[in-house]
N, C-alpha and C positions, 0 to 999 in steps of 0.2 A: 544408703542408709546412713544415718548420723553415727558419730564415734559412741555416743552415749546409749543410743539403742543397740549397738553391736555389744558394748560391754555389759549391758542388761541382759541380752540374749545370752552371752556367754555365762554369766553368773547363774542364770535359770538354768542352762545345761549342765553346770556343774553340781548345783543342787539336785536336780533331777537324777543325775548320776549316783550322787551319795545316798540319797533317798532310796533308789533302787538297790544299791549295795547293802545298804542296812535291811531292807526288807528280805533280800536273799537270804542274809546272814540269820535273820529271825526264823524264816521258814526252814533253814537247815536246821537250826536248833530244836525247833518244835519237832521236826522229824525223827532227830536223833533222841529227843526225849519220849517220843511216843513209843519208840523201838525199845529203849530201856525199860519204860513202864510195862509194856507188852510182856517181856521176859519175866520181870520181876514178879507181876502179878499171876502169871502162870505157875510160877515157882509157888507162890504163895497159896494158889488154889489148890496146885498139887498135894501140897504139904498139908493144908486142911482137910482135902478129902481123904487123904490117908488116916488122919487123926479120928475121922467119925467113920472110916471104915466104907467109905464109898469110892467109886471110881468114876470117871468119865473118859471119853477119848479124848485125844489130844486135839482134833478136830473141834469137839464140841467146846472144850475150853477155848480154844484159839477163836472161834466165833463170838463166845459170850464177852471175851476180852476186847475184840474189835468193836464189839457193839457198844460196849461201855464207853471204849476211847472215844468213839465217834460222837455218842449222844453228850458226853461230858464236853467235848470240845466244841460242838455246835452250842450248847447251853451256856458255856462259858463266853464264847464270843458274843452272843446275843446280849448275855448279861452287859458286858463292856458297851456294845452299841447303845443299849439302853441307858446306862449311866452317864453316856456322853450326849444323849439327845437334848 
């Protein structure tokens, strides 16, 4: 293998590693953000339910928040895919 080919492969490996590192950081940030949102939204739901005199189990609230986060995430990602097509 020629020296130029070796350099090219070395650069490609470095770029691949940096892209992977960035992707991992983005995934971690998204996971942390989702956890923060879950806690915050659950608190808001409990507050609003108390204000109107209703109650729900924490499991019901958890399921509703999970469904909302998952659907928003999917919709948001699809919108980005569509915008970049």
